[in-house]
C-alpha positions in Angstrom: 130.4 95.8 117.7 128.8 99.0 118.7 125.6 98.0 116.9 125.2 94.9 119.0 125.5 96.9 122.2 122.9 99.3 120.9 120.5 96.4 120.1 121.1 94.9 123.5 120.4 98.2 125.3 117.0 98.4 123.6 116.1 94.8 124.3 114.3 95.5 127.7 112.1 98.1 126.1 111.2 95.8 123.2 110.3 93.0 125.6 108.2 95.4 127.7 106.3 96.5 124.5 105.6 93.0 123.2 102.2 92.4 125.1 100.8 95.7 123.8 101.9 94.9 120.3 100.3 91.5 120.4 97.1 92.9 121.8 96.9 95.6 119.1 97.7 93.1 116.4 95.0 90.7 117.5 92.4 93.3 118.1 93.0 95.1 114.8 93.1 91.8 113.0 89.7 90.8 114.3 88.4 94.3 113.5 89.9 94.0 110.0 88.4 90.6 109.5 84.9 91.9 110.3 85.4 94.9 108.0 86.8 92.8 105.2 84.0 90.3 105.4 81.4 93.0 105.3 83.2 94.8 102.4 83.5 91.5 100.4 79.8 90.7 100.9 78.8 94.2 100.0 81.0 94.2 96.8 79.3 90.9 95.8 75.9 92.4 96.3 73.8 93.3 93.3 72.5 96.4 95.1 74.5 99.5 94.1 73.9 101.2 97.4 75.9 98.4 99.0 78.4 97.7 96.3 79.5 101.2 95.5 80.5 102.3 99.1 82.4 99.1 99.5 84.2 99.7 96.2 85.0 103.2 97.2 86.4 102.1 100.6 88.5 99.4 99.0 89.7 101.7 96.3 90.7 104.4 98.7 92.6 102.2 101.1 94.2 100.1 98.5 95.2 103.0 96.3 97.1 105.1 98.9 100.4 104.1 100.5 100.3 102.6 104.0 102.5 105.3 105.5 100.2 108.0 104.2 97.2 106.3 105.7 98.9 106.0 109.0 99.9 109.7 109.0 96.4 110.8 108.0 94.8 108.7 110.7 97.4 109.7 113.3 97.1 113.4 112.8 93.4 113.3 112.3 91.9 110.8 114.7 95.1 110.4 116.8 94.4 113.7 118.5 91.0 112.4 119.7 91.6 108.7 120.4 94.0 107.3 123.0 97.1 105.4 122.0 95.8 101.9 121.8 92.6 103.1 120.0 94.7 104.8 117.4 96.6 101.6 116.6 93.4 99.6 116.2 91.7 102.3 114.1 94.7 102.7 111.8 95.5 99.1 111.2 91.9 97.7 111.2 90.7 99.2 108.0 94.0 98.4 106.2 93.7 94.8 107.3 90.0 94.8 106.4 90.7 96.1 102.9 93.3 93.4 102.2 90.9 90.7 103.6 88.0 92.1 101.6 89.8 92.0 98.3 91.0 88.4 99.0 87.7 87.1 100.1 85.8 88.5 97.1 87.8 86.4 94.6 
């Protein structure tokens, strides 16, 4: 019973944070779609100067755990960027990598 009261006590804060969460998700999703499309097109290119950096980007982001990426971006770029910018920068490339690998096949 105590768990339900804890959840109910956090509900106003969760409702207040919902618009920012939706904004960050939509913005990072669009950013990731653009990155993923460019990465997929570069990977399909016959030019090594385009294909190799796209492969390295995809390999780096797909090969490391998501939590490690978020920590690295937070402690690196998070000191420079404001809060919403950090969310977009951390989630955008992750989403773009997933989109790029799916679009390529």
